N, CA, C, O and the ligand as a Tripos MOL2 file, in Angstrom:
@<TRIPOS>MOLECULE
protein
  285   283    72     0     0
PROTEIN
NO_CHARGES

@<TRIPOS>ATOM
      1 N         -33.6080    3.4040   31.2420 N.3       1 MET1
      2 CA        -32.6420    3.1310   30.1990 C.3       1 MET1
      3 C         -33.2690    3.3990   28.8440 C.2       1 MET1
      4 O         -34.3840    2.9590   28.5630 O.2       1 MET1
      5 N         -32.5520    4.1130   28.0190 N.am      2 THR2
      6 CA        -33.0700    4.4130   26.6900 C.3       2 THR2
      7 C         -32.3050    3.6250   25.6500 C.2       2 THR2
      8 O         -31.1180    3.3370   25.8080 O.2       2 THR2
      9 N         -32.9900    3.2900   24.6080 N.am      3 THR3
     10 CA        -32.3390    2.5990   23.4870 C.3       3 THR3
     11 C         -32.5300    3.4250   22.2280 C.2       3 THR3
     12 O         -33.5440    4.0990   22.0420 O.2       3 THR3
     13 N         -31.5440    3.3530   21.3880 N.am      4 ILE4
     14 CA        -31.6180    4.0780   20.1180 C.3       4 ILE4
     15 C         -32.1740    3.1230   19.0720 C.2       4 ILE4
     16 O         -31.5930    2.0640   18.8330 O.2       4 ILE4
     17 N         -33.2920    3.4800   18.4450 N.am      5 PRO5
     18 CA        -33.8680    2.5590   17.4580 C.3       5 PRO5
     19 C         -32.9960    2.4620   16.2040 C.2       5 PRO5
     20 O         -32.3870    3.4390   15.7680 O.2       5 PRO5
     21 N         -32.9560    1.2610   15.6470 N.am      6 ALA6
     22 CA        -32.2050    1.0560   14.4030 C.3       6 ALA6
     23 C         -32.9350    1.7560   13.2700 C.2       6 ALA6
     24 O         -34.1650    1.8040   13.2570 O.2       6 ALA6
     25 N         -32.1880    2.2980   12.3210 N.am      7 PRO7
     26 CA        -32.8540    2.9620   11.1920 C.3       7 PRO7
     27 C         -33.6290    1.9590   10.3540 C.2       7 PRO7
     28 O         -33.1560    0.8650   10.0490 O.2       7 PRO7
     29 N         -34.8190    2.3660   10.0000 N.am      8 ALA8
     30 CA        -35.6610    1.4840    9.2130 C.3       8 ALA8
     31 C         -35.3010    1.5860    7.7370 C.2       8 ALA8
     32 O         -34.7180    2.5790    7.3010 O.2       8 ALA8
     33 N         -35.6400    0.5810    6.9880 N.am      9 GLY9
     34 CA        -35.4080    0.6090    5.5520 C.3       9 GLY9
     35 C         -34.1770   -0.1860    5.1650 C.2       9 GLY9
     36 O         -33.4700   -0.7280    6.0150 O.2       9 GLY9
     37 N         -33.9400   -0.2440    3.8830 N.am     10 LYS10
     38 CA        -32.8120   -1.0230    3.3780 C.3      10 LYS10
     39 C         -31.5580   -0.1650    3.3230 C.2      10 LYS10
     40 O         -31.6290    1.0630    3.2620 O.2      10 LYS10
     41 N         -30.4270   -0.8210    3.3450 N.am     11 ALA11
     42 CA        -29.1540   -0.1200    3.2260 C.3      11 ALA11
     43 C         -28.9790    0.3680    1.7910 C.2      11 ALA11
     44 O         -29.4560   -0.2620    0.8470 O.2      11 ALA11
     45 N         -28.2930    1.4920    1.6410 N.am     12 THR12
     46 CA        -28.0590    2.0450    0.3110 C.3      12 THR12
     47 C         -26.8820    1.3330   -0.3390 C.2      12 THR12
     48 O         -25.7820    1.3480    0.2140 O.2      12 THR12
     49 N         -27.0770    0.7160   -1.4880 N.am     13 PRO13
     50 CA        -25.9540    0.0430   -2.1410 C.3      13 PRO13
     51 C         -24.9820    1.0500   -2.7460 C.2      13 PRO13
     52 O         -25.3720    2.1400   -3.1620 O.2      13 PRO13
     53 N         -23.7290    0.6660   -2.7840 N.am     14 VAL14
     54 CA        -22.7060    1.5020   -3.4040 C.3      14 VAL14
     55 C         -22.6490    1.1450   -4.8830 C.2      14 VAL14
     56 O         -22.3530    0.0090   -5.2530 O.2      14 VAL14
     57 N         -22.9320    2.1230   -5.7110 N.am     15 VAL15
     58 CA        -22.9060    1.9020   -7.1570 C.3      15 VAL15
     59 C         -21.6340    2.5280   -7.7050 C.2      15 VAL15
     60 O         -21.4390    3.7380   -7.5910 O.2      15 VAL15
     61 N         -20.7710    1.7190   -8.2970 N.am     16 LEU16
     62 CA        -19.5020    2.1960   -8.8240 C.3      16 LEU16
     63 C         -19.3910    1.7690  -10.2810 C.2      16 LEU16
     64 O         -19.4400    0.5740  -10.5740 O.2      16 LEU16
     65 N         -19.2430    2.7140  -11.1970 N.am     17 PRO17
     66 CA        -19.1150    2.3300  -12.6010 C.3      17 PRO17
     67 C         -17.8360    1.5220  -12.8310 C.2      17 PRO17
     68 O         -16.7850    1.8290  -12.2680 O.2      17 PRO17
     69 N         -17.9400    0.5030  -13.6530 N.am     18 VAL18
     70 CA        -16.8240   -0.4280  -13.8720 C.3      18 VAL18
     71 C         -15.5900    0.2750  -14.4320 C.2      18 VAL18
     72 O         -14.4980    0.0280  -13.9210 O.2      18 VAL18
     73 N         -15.6910    1.1380  -15.4550 N.am     19 PRO19
     74 CA        -14.4590    1.7800  -15.9520 C.3      19 PRO19
     75 C         -13.7440    2.6120  -14.8890 C.2      19 PRO19
     76 O         -12.5140    2.6430  -14.8420 O.2      19 PRO19
     77 N         -14.5140    3.2810  -14.0450 N.am     20 LYS20
     78 CA        -13.9010    4.0720  -12.9830 C.3      20 LYS20
     79 C         -13.2340    3.1600  -11.9610 C.2      20 LYS20
     80 O         -12.1540    3.4790  -11.4630 O.2      20 LYS20
     81 N         -13.8610    2.0300  -11.6400 N.am     21 ALA21
     82 CA        -13.2720    1.0810  -10.6960 C.3      21 ALA21
     83 C         -11.9880    0.4940  -11.2610 C.2      21 ALA21
     84 O         -10.9990    0.3480  -10.5430 O.2      21 ALA21
     85 N         -12.0020    0.1560  -12.5470 N.am     22 VAL22
     86 CA        -10.8070   -0.4030  -13.1840 C.3      22 VAL22
     87 C          -9.6770    0.6210  -13.1730 C.2      22 VAL22
     88 O          -8.5220    0.2690  -12.9340 O.2      22 VAL22
     89 N         -10.0020    1.8760  -13.4290 N.am     23 LEU23
     90 CA         -8.9900    2.9320  -13.4240 C.3      23 LEU23
     91 C          -8.3540    3.0670  -12.0470 C.2      23 LEU23
     92 O          -7.1290    3.0980  -11.9300 O.2      23 LEU23
     93 N          -9.1800    3.1470  -11.0000 N.am     24 TRP24
     94 CA         -8.6460    3.3160   -9.6430 C.3      24 TRP24
     95 C          -7.8860    2.0880   -9.1790 C.2      24 TRP24
     96 O          -6.8640    2.2160   -8.5050 O.2      24 TRP24
     97 N          -8.3600    0.9020   -9.5240 N.am     25 LEU25
     98 CA         -7.6340   -0.3090   -9.1460 C.3      25 LEU25
     99 C          -6.2900   -0.3860   -9.8580 C.2      25 LEU25
    100 O          -5.2980   -0.8140   -9.2690 O.2      25 LEU25
    101 N          -6.2520    0.0290  -11.1300 N.am     26 SER26
    102 CA         -4.9930    0.0140  -11.8870 C.3      26 SER26
    103 C          -4.0000    1.0030  -11.2950 C.2      26 SER26
    104 O          -2.8250    0.6790  -11.1250 O.2      26 SER26
    105 N          -4.4670    2.2050  -10.9820 N.am     27 ILE27
    106 CA         -3.5780    3.2120  -10.3820 C.3      27 ILE27
    107 C          -3.0550    2.7160   -9.0400 C.2      27 ILE27
    108 O          -1.8670    2.8560   -8.7480 O.2      27 ILE27
    109 N          -3.9280    2.1410   -8.2270 N.am     28 THR28
    110 CA         -3.5160    1.6350   -6.9220 C.3      28 THR28
    111 C          -2.5010    0.5050   -7.0620 C.2      28 THR28
    112 O          -1.5140    0.4610   -6.3290 O.2      28 THR28
    113 N          -2.7440   -0.4160   -8.0090 N.am     29 ALA29
    114 CA         -1.8140   -1.5250   -8.2120 C.3      29 ALA29
    115 C          -0.4570   -1.0250   -8.6960 C.2      29 ALA29
    116 O           0.5760   -1.5240   -8.2500 O.2      29 ALA29
    117 N          -0.4420   -0.0440   -9.6050 N.am     30 LEU30
    118 CA          0.8310    0.4960  -10.0920 C.3      30 LEU30
    119 C           1.5980    1.1980   -8.9690 C.2      30 LEU30
    120 O           2.8130    1.0410   -8.8560 O.2      30 LEU30
    121 N           0.9000    1.9640   -8.1500 N.am     31 LEU31
    122 CA          1.5680    2.6270   -7.0270 C.3      31 LEU31
    123 C           2.1070    1.6090   -6.0280 C.2      31 LEU31
    124 O           3.2080    1.7740   -5.5010 O.2      31 LEU31
    125 N           1.3280    0.5500   -5.7660 N.am     32 ALA32
    126 CA          1.7800   -0.4760   -4.8370 C.3      32 ALA32
    127 C           2.9990   -1.2110   -5.3880 C.2      32 ALA32
    128 O           3.9450   -1.4880   -4.6510 O.2      32 ALA32
    129 N           2.9760   -1.5250   -6.6800 N.am     33 LEU33
    130 CA          4.1350   -2.1940   -7.2810 C.3      33 LEU33
    131 C           5.3570   -1.2810   -7.2790 C.2      33 LEU33
    132 O           6.4760   -1.7460   -7.0600 O.2      33 LEU33
    133 N           5.1540    0.0080   -7.5200 N.am     34 GLY34
    134 CA          6.2660    0.9540   -7.4650 C.3      34 GLY34
    135 C           6.8610    1.0420   -6.0730 C.2      34 GLY34
    136 O           8.0810    1.0870   -5.9170 O.2      34 GLY34
    137 N           6.0080    1.0670   -5.0620 N.am     35 LEU35
    138 CA          6.4890    1.1070   -3.6780 C.3      35 LEU35
    139 C           7.2200   -0.1880   -3.3270 C.2      35 LEU35
    140 O           8.2610   -0.1550   -2.6700 O.2      35 LEU35
    141 N           6.6820   -1.3180   -3.7600 N.am     36 TYR36
    142 CA          7.3200   -2.6150   -3.5090 C.3      36 TYR36
    143 C           8.7030   -2.6690   -4.1690 C.2      36 TYR36
    144 O           9.6650   -3.1570   -3.5750 O.2      36 TYR36
    145 N           8.7880   -2.1620   -5.4040 N.am     37 TYR37
    146 CA         10.0740   -2.1180   -6.0990 C.3      37 TYR37
    147 C          11.0440   -1.1880   -5.3720 C.2      37 TYR37
    148 O          12.2190   -1.5170   -5.2110 O.2      37 TYR37
    149 N          10.5550   -0.0290   -4.9340 N.am     38 PHE38
    150 CA         11.4040    0.9370   -4.2290 C.3      38 PHE38
    151 C          11.9470    0.3360   -2.9410 C.2      38 PHE38
    152 O          13.1180    0.5300   -2.6150 O.2      38 PHE38
    153 N          11.1100   -0.3910   -2.2040 N.am     39 ILE39
    154 CA         11.5570   -1.0070   -0.9620 C.3      39 ILE39
    155 C          12.5580   -2.1200   -1.2540 C.2      39 ILE39
    156 O          13.5210   -2.2990   -0.5070 O.2      39 ILE39
    157 N          12.3420   -2.8620   -2.3210 N.am     40 GLY40
    158 CA         13.1980   -4.0000   -2.6250 C.3      40 GLY40
    159 C          14.5200   -3.6270   -3.2490 C.2      40 GLY40
    160 O          15.5120   -4.3200   -3.0220 O.2      40 GLY40
    161 N          14.5780   -2.5550   -4.0290 N.am     41 ILE41
    162 CA         15.7890   -2.2460   -4.7870 C.3      41 ILE41
    163 C          16.8600   -1.6370   -3.8990 C.2      41 ILE41
    164 O          18.0480   -1.7660   -4.1960 O.2      41 ILE41
    165 N          16.4720   -0.9790   -2.8240 N.am     42 ASP42
    166 CA         17.4660   -0.2810   -2.0020 C.3      42 ASP42
    167 C          18.1180   -1.2610   -1.0350 C.2      42 ASP42
    168 O          17.6330   -1.4650    0.0780 O.2      42 ASP42
    169 N          19.2120   -1.8610   -1.4650 N.am     43 GLN43
    170 CA         19.8900   -2.8860   -0.6720 C.3      43 GLN43
    171 C          20.9890   -2.2980    0.2010 C.2      43 GLN43
    172 O          21.6040   -3.0250    0.9810 O.2      43 GLN43
    173 N          21.2440   -1.0330    0.0920 N.am     44 GLY44
    174 CA         22.3720   -0.4390    0.8150 C.3      44 GLY44
    175 C          23.5640   -0.3550   -0.1140 C.2      44 GLY44
    176 O          24.0640    0.7370   -0.3850 O.2      44 GLY44
    177 N          24.0330   -1.5140   -0.6130 N.am     45 ALA45
    178 CA         25.1420   -1.5210   -1.5710 C.3      45 ALA45
    179 C          24.6500   -1.0090   -2.9240 C.2      45 ALA45
    180 O          25.3570   -0.2770   -3.6180 O.2      45 ALA45
    181 N          23.4230   -1.4050   -3.2920 N.am     46 VAL46
    182 CA         22.8100   -0.9230   -4.5280 C.3      46 VAL46
    183 C          21.6920    0.0220   -4.1060 C.2      46 VAL46
    184 O          20.5350   -0.3840   -3.9920 O.2      46 VAL46
    185 N          22.0370    1.2640   -3.8790 N.am     47 SER47
    186 CA         21.0800    2.2020   -3.3300 C.3      47 SER47
    187 C          20.5160    3.1030   -4.4110 C.2      47 SER47
    188 O          21.1550    3.3450   -5.4350 O.2      47 SER47
    189 N          19.3130    3.5930   -4.1700 N.am     48 VAL48
    190 CA         18.6580    4.4830   -5.1200 C.3      48 VAL48
    191 C          19.4010    5.8100   -5.1970 C.2      48 VAL48
    192 O          19.5710    6.3730   -6.2790 O.2      48 VAL48
    193 N          19.8360    6.3000   -4.0590 N.am     49 PHE49
    194 CA         20.4830    7.6130   -4.0040 C.3      49 PHE49
    195 C          21.9840    7.4740   -3.7810 C.2      49 PHE49
    196 O          22.5460    8.1280   -2.9030 O.2      49 PHE49
    197 N          22.6290    6.6280   -4.5710 N.am     50 GLY50
    198 CA         24.0800    6.5120   -4.4910 C.3      50 GLY50
    199 C          24.5240    5.6800   -3.2980 C.2      50 GLY50
    200 O          23.9520    4.6250   -3.0210 O.2      50 GLY50
    201 N          25.5330    6.1510   -2.6020 N.am     51 ASN51
    202 CA         26.1390    5.3970   -1.5130 C.3      51 ASN51
    203 C          25.5060    5.7300   -0.1710 C.2      51 ASN51
    204 O          26.1990    5.8140    0.8430 O.2      51 ASN51
    205 N          24.2310    5.9120   -0.1620 N.am     52 ASP52
    206 CA         23.5160    6.3490    1.0320 C.3      52 ASP52
    207 C          22.5920    5.2280    1.4910 C.2      52 ASP52
    208 O          21.9190    4.6170    0.6610 O.2      52 ASP52
    209 N          22.5420    4.9440    2.7780 N.am     53 THR53
    210 CA         21.6970    3.8490    3.2700 C.3      53 THR53
    211 C          20.5080    4.3690    4.0680 C.2      53 THR53
    212 O          19.9000    3.6110    4.8230 O.2      53 THR53
    213 N          20.1690    5.6240    3.9210 N.am     54 HIS54
    214 CA         19.0490    6.1580    4.6900 C.3      54 HIS54
    215 C          17.7260    5.4940    4.3060 C.2      54 HIS54
    216 O          16.9170    5.1690    5.1750 O.2      54 HIS54
    217 N          17.5080    5.2930    3.0000 N.am     55 VAL55
    218 CA         16.2550    4.6640    2.5630 C.3      55 VAL55
    219 C          16.1980    3.2270    3.0630 C.2      55 VAL55
    220 O          15.1560    2.7610    3.5250 O.2      55 VAL55
    221 N          17.3230    2.5330    2.9680 N.am     56 HIS56
    222 CA         17.3710    1.1430    3.4270 C.3      56 HIS56
    223 C          17.0390    1.0570    4.9180 C.2      56 HIS56
    224 O          16.2450    0.2150    5.3370 O.2      56 HIS56
    225 N          17.6410    1.9180    5.6960 N.am     57 GLU57
    226 CA         17.3880    1.8820    7.1400 C.3      57 GLU57
    227 C          15.9600    2.3240    7.4590 C.2      57 GLU57
    228 O          15.3530    1.8150    8.4010 O.2      57 GLU57
    229 N          15.4270    3.2550    6.6930 N.am     58 PHE58
    230 CA         14.0680    3.7330    6.9550 C.3      58 PHE58
    231 C          13.0390    2.6380    6.7000 C.2      58 PHE58
    232 O          12.0530    2.5410    7.4300 O.2      58 PHE58
    233 N          13.2520    1.8110    5.6730 N.am     59 VAL59
    234 CA         12.2880    0.7560    5.3310 C.3      59 VAL59
    235 C          12.7880   -0.6170    5.7610 C.2      59 VAL59
    236 O          12.3210   -1.6350    5.2500 O.2      59 VAL59
    237 N          13.7410   -0.6510    6.7040 N.am     60 HIS60
    238 CA         14.3770   -1.8990    7.0850 C.3      60 HIS60
    239 C          13.3820   -2.9430    7.5890 C.2      60 HIS60
    240 O          13.4030   -4.0820    7.1220 O.2      60 HIS60
    241 N          12.5280   -2.5860    8.5110 N.am     61 ASP61
    242 CA         11.5680   -3.5440    9.0540 C.3      61 ASP61
    243 C          10.5460   -3.9680    7.9950 C.2      61 ASP61
    244 O          10.0990   -5.1140    7.9830 O.2      61 ASP61
    245 N          10.1850   -3.0520    7.1210 N.am     62 ALA62
    246 CA          9.2620   -3.4010    6.0420 C.3      62 ALA62
    247 C           9.9060   -4.4070    5.1090 C.2      62 ALA62
    248 O           9.2300   -5.3010    4.6000 O.2      62 ALA62
    249 N          11.2210   -4.2730    4.8750 N.am     63 ARG63
    250 CA         11.9300   -5.2320    4.0300 C.3      63 ARG63
    251 C          11.8780   -6.6240    4.6480 C.2      63 ARG63
    252 O          11.6300   -7.6020    3.9440 O.2      63 ARG63
    253 N          12.1070   -6.7240    5.9460 N.am     64 HIS64
    254 CA         12.0420   -8.0260    6.6140 C.3      64 HIS64
    255 C          10.6210   -8.5830    6.5440 C.2      64 HIS64
    256 O          10.4280   -9.7730    6.2990 O.2      64 HIS64
    257 N           9.6420   -7.7300    6.7570 N.am     65 PHE65
    258 CA          8.2560   -8.1700    6.7190 C.3      65 PHE65
    259 C           7.8840   -8.7050    5.3400 C.2      65 PHE65
    260 O           7.1150   -9.6610    5.2360 O.2      65 PHE65
    261 N           8.4220   -8.0990    4.2740 N.am     66 LEU66
    262 CA          8.1070   -8.5250    2.9150 C.3      66 LEU66
    263 C           8.9750   -9.6800    2.4430 C.2      66 LEU66
    264 O           8.7450  -10.2220    1.3620 O.2      66 LEU66
    265 N           9.9790  -10.0700    3.2450 N.am     67 GLY67
    266 CA         10.7790  -11.2340    2.9150 C.3      67 GLY67
    267 C          12.0300  -10.9430    2.1120 C.2      67 GLY67
    268 O          12.6490  -11.8730    1.5960 O.2      67 GLY67
    269 N          12.4250   -9.6840    1.9880 N.am     68 PHE68
    270 CA         13.6660   -9.3890    1.2880 C.3      68 PHE68
    271 C          14.8480   -9.7200    2.1960 C.2      68 PHE68
    272 O          14.8240   -9.4040    3.3860 O.2      68 PHE68
    273 N          15.8840  -10.3570    1.6400 N.am     69 PRO69
    274 CA         17.0620  -10.6280    2.4590 C.3      69 PRO69
    275 C          17.8560   -9.3450    2.6780 C.2      69 PRO69
    276 O          17.8910   -8.4720    1.8110 O.2      69 PRO69
    277 N          18.4900   -9.2360    3.8390 N.am     70 CYS70
    278 CA         19.3130   -8.0440    4.0130 C.3      70 CYS70
    279 C          20.5520   -8.2640    4.8480 C.2      70 CYS70
    280 O          21.5820   -7.6830    4.5070 O.2      70 CYS70
    281 N          20.5500   -9.0400    5.9000 N.am     71 HIS71
    282 CA         21.7820   -9.2070    6.6670 C.3      71 HIS71
    283 C          22.5150  -10.4410    6.1900 C.2      71 HIS71
    284 O          23.5840  -10.7630    6.7090 O.2      71 HIS71
    285 ZN         17.6550   -6.4960    8.3140 Zn       72 ZN72
@<TRIPOS>BOND
     1     1     2 1
     2     2     3 1
     3     3     4 2
     4     3     5 am
     5     5     6 1
     6     6     7 1
     7     7     8 2
     8     7     9 am
     9     9    10 1
    10    10    11 1
    11    11    12 2
    12    11    13 am
    13    13    14 1
    14    14    15 1
    15    15    16 2
    16    15    17 am
    17    17    18 1
    18    18    19 1
    19    19    20 2
    20    19    21 am
    21    21    22 1
    22    22    23 1
    23    23    24 2
    24    23    25 am
    25    25    26 1
    26    26    27 1
    27    27    28 2
    28    27    29 am
    29    29    30 1
    30    30    31 1
    31    31    32 2
    32    31    33 am
    33    33    34 1
    34    34    35 1
    35    35    36 2
    36    35    37 am
    37    37    38 1
    38    38    39 1
    39    39    40 2
    40    39    41 am
    41    41    42 1
    42    42    43 1
    43    43    44 2
    44    43    45 am
    45    45    46 1
    46    46    47 1
    47    47    48 2
    48    47    49 am
    49    49    50 1
    50    50    51 1
    51    51    52 2
    52    51    53 am
    53    53    54 1
    54    54    55 1
    55    55    56 2
    56    55    57 am
    57    57    58 1
    58    58    59 1
    59    59    60 2
    60    59    61 am
    61    61    62 1
    62    62    63 1
    63    63    64 2
    64    63    65 am
    65    65    66 1
    66    66    67 1
    67    67    68 2
    68    67    69 am
    69    69    70 1
    70    70    71 1
    71    71    72 2
    72    71    73 am
    73    73    74 1
    74    74    75 1
    75    75    76 2
    76    75    77 am
    77    77    78 1
    78    78    79 1
    79    79    80 2
    80    79    81 am
    81    81    82 1
    82    82    83 1
    83    83    84 2
    84    83    85 am
    85    85    86 1
    86    86    87 1
    87    87    88 2
    88    87    89 am
    89    89    90 1
    90    90    91 1
    91    91    92 2
    92    91    93 am
    93    93    94 1
    94    94    95 1
    95    95    96 2
    96    95    97 am
    97    97    98 1
    98    98    99 1
    99    99   100 2
   100    99   101 am
   101   101   102 1
   102   102   103 1
   103   103   104 2
   104   103   105 am
   105   105   106 1
   106   106   107 1
   107   107   108 2
   108   107   109 am
   109   109   110 1
   110   110   111 1
   111   111   112 2
   112   111   113 am
   113   113   114 1
   114   114   115 1
   115   115   116 2
   116   115   117 am
   117   117   118 1
   118   118   119 1
   119   119   120 2
   120   119   121 am
   121   121   122 1
   122   122   123 1
   123   123   124 2
   124   123   125 am
   125   125   126 1
   126   126   127 1
   127   127   128 2
   128   127   129 am
   129   129   130 1
   130   130   131 1
   131   131   132 2
   132   131   133 am
   133   133   134 1
   134   134   135 1
   135   135   136 2
   136   135   137 am
   137   137   138 1
   138   138   139 1
   139   139   140 2
   140   139   141 am
   141   141   142 1
   142   142   143 1
   143   143   144 2
   144   143   145 am
   145   145   146 1
   146   146   147 1
   147   147   148 2
   148   147   149 am
   149   149   150 1
   150   150   151 1
   151   151   152 2
   152   151   153 am
   153   153   154 1
   154   154   155 1
   155   155   156 2
   156   155   157 am
   157   157   158 1
   158   158   159 1
   159   159   160 2
   160   159   161 am
   161   161   162 1
   162   162   163 1
   163   163   164 2
   164   163   165 am
   165   165   166 1
   166   166   167 1
   167   167   168 2
   168   167   169 am
   169   169   170 1
   170   170   171 1
   171   171   172 2
   172   171   173 am
   173   173   174 1
   174   174   175 1
   175   175   176 2
   176   175   177 am
   177   177   178 1
   178   178   179 1
   179   179   180 2
   180   179   181 am
   181   181   182 1
   182   182   183 1
   183   183   184 2
   184   183   185 am
   185   185   186 1
   186   186   187 1
   187   187   188 2
   188   187   189 am
   189   189   190 1
   190   190   191 1
   191   191   192 2
   192   191   193 am
   193   193   194 1
   194   194   195 1
   195   195   196 2
   196   195   197 am
   197   197   198 1
   198   198   199 1
   199   199   200 2
   200   199   201 am
   201   201   202 1
   202   202   203 1
   203   203   204 2
   204   203   205 am
   205   205   206 1
   206   206   207 1
   207   207   208 2
   208   207   209 am
   209   209   210 1
   210   210   211 1
   211   211   212 2
   212   211   213 am
   213   213   214 1
   214   214   215 1
   215   215   216 2
   216   215   217 am
   217   217   218 1
   218   218   219 1
   219   219   220 2
   220   219   221 am
   221   221   222 1
   222   222   223 1
   223   223   224 2
   224   223   225 am
   225   225   226 1
   226   226   227 1
   227   227   228 2
   228   227   229 am
   229   229   230 1
   230   230   231 1
   231   231   232 2
   232   231   233 am
   233   233   234 1
   234   234   235 1
   235   235   236 2
   236   235   237 am
   237   237   238 1
   238   238   239 1
   239   239   240 2
   240   239   241 am
   241   241   242 1
   242   242   243 1
   243   243   244 2
   244   243   245 am
   245   245   246 1
   246   246   247 1
   247   247   248 2
   248   247   249 am
   249   249   250 1
   250   250   251 1
   251   251   252 2
   252   251   253 am
   253   253   254 1
   254   254   255 1
   255   255   256 2
   256   255   257 am
   257   257   258 1
   258   258   259 1
   259   259   260 2
   260   259   261 am
   261   261   262 1
   262   262   263 1
   263   263   264 2
   264   263   265 am
   265   265   266 1
   266   266   267 1
   267   267   268 2
   268   267   269 am
   269   269   270 1
   270   270   271 1
   271   271   272 2
   272   271   273 am
   273   273   274 1
   274   274   275 1
   275   275   276 2
   276   275   277 am
   277   277   278 1
   278   278   279 1
   279   279   280 2
   280   279   281 am
   281   281   282 1
   282   282   283 1
   283   283   284 2
@<TRIPOS>SUBSTRUCTURE
     1 MET1         2 RESIDUE 1 A MET
     2 THR2         6 RESIDUE 1 A THR
     3 THR3        10 RESIDUE 1 A THR
     4 ILE4        14 RESIDUE 1 A ILE
     5 PRO5        18 RESIDUE 1 A PRO
     6 ALA6        22 RESIDUE 1 A ALA
     7 PRO7        26 RESIDUE 1 A PRO
     8 ALA8        30 RESIDUE 1 A ALA
     9 GLY9        34 RESIDUE 1 A GLY
    10 LYS10       38 RESIDUE 1 A LYS
    11 ALA11       42 RESIDUE 1 A ALA
    12 THR12       46 RESIDUE 1 A THR
    13 PRO13       50 RESIDUE 1 A PRO
    14 VAL14       54 RESIDUE 1 A VAL
    15 VAL15       58 RESIDUE 1 A VAL
    16 LEU16       62 RESIDUE 1 A LEU
    17 PRO17       66 RESIDUE 1 A PRO
    18 VAL18       70 RESIDUE 1 A VAL
    19 PRO19       74 RESIDUE 1 A PRO
    20 LYS20       78 RESIDUE 1 A LYS
    21 ALA21       82 RESIDUE 1 A ALA
    22 VAL22       86 RESIDUE 1 A VAL
    23 LEU23       90 RESIDUE 1 A LEU
    24 TRP24       94 RESIDUE 1 A TRP
    25 LEU25       98 RESIDUE 1 A LEU
    26 SER26      102 RESIDUE 1 A SER
    27 ILE27      106 RESIDUE 1 A ILE
    28 THR28      110 RESIDUE 1 A THR
    29 ALA29      114 RESIDUE 1 A ALA
    30 LEU30      118 RESIDUE 1 A LEU
    31 LEU31      122 RESIDUE 1 A LEU
    32 ALA32      126 RESIDUE 1 A ALA
    33 LEU33      130 RESIDUE 1 A LEU
    34 GLY34      134 RESIDUE 1 A GLY
    35 LEU35      138 RESIDUE 1 A LEU
    36 TYR36      142 RESIDUE 1 A TYR
    37 TYR37      146 RESIDUE 1 A TYR
    38 PHE38      150 RESIDUE 1 A PHE
    39 ILE39      154 RESIDUE 1 A ILE
    40 GLY40      158 RESIDUE 1 A GLY
    41 ILE41      162 RESIDUE 1 A ILE
    42 ASP42      166 RESIDUE 1 A ASP
    43 GLN43      170 RESIDUE 1 A GLN
    44 GLY44      174 RESIDUE 1 A GLY
    45 ALA45      178 RESIDUE 1 A ALA
    46 VAL46      182 RESIDUE 1 A VAL
    47 SER47      186 RESIDUE 1 A SER
    48 VAL48      190 RESIDUE 1 A VAL
    49 PHE49      194 RESIDUE 1 A PHE
    50 GLY50      198 RESIDUE 1 A GLY
    51 ASN51      202 RESIDUE 1 A ASN
    52 ASP52      206 RESIDUE 1 A ASP
    53 THR53      210 RESIDUE 1 A THR
    54 HIS54      214 RESIDUE 1 A HIS
    55 VAL55      218 RESIDUE 1 A VAL
    56 HIS56      222 RESIDUE 1 A HIS
    57 GLU57      226 RESIDUE 1 A GLU
    58 PHE58      230 RESIDUE 1 A PHE
    59 VAL59      234 RESIDUE 1 A VAL
    60 HIS60      238 RESIDUE 1 A HIS
    61 ASP61      242 RESIDUE 1 A ASP
    62 ALA62      246 RESIDUE 1 A ALA
    63 ARG63      250 RESIDUE 1 A ARG
    64 HIS64      254 RESIDUE 1 A HIS
    65 PHE65      258 RESIDUE 1 A PHE
    66 LEU66      262 RESIDUE 1 A LEU
    67 GLY67      266 RESIDUE 1 A GLY
    68 PHE68      270 RESIDUE 1 A PHE
    69 PRO69      274 RESIDUE 1 A PRO
    70 CYS70      278 RESIDUE 1 A CYS
    71 HIS71      282 RESIDUE 1 A HIS
    72 ZN72       285 GROUP 0 **** ****
């Protein structure tokens, strides 16, 4: 039976500059809030694309998971 030796030495730390981290976190938060708004606003009666319920039906289970009322 052979064993693979563990690599010696310390792990390499991830160095991330703070302004770059703040930028990426802000972009991610804005995109997440936009997606959350998009999922929440499409009620079927008040739809993003007029009188169409395709978006509502496509994100239906996600709406229930996030706690939006629908039925
Ligand atoms: Zn439902």
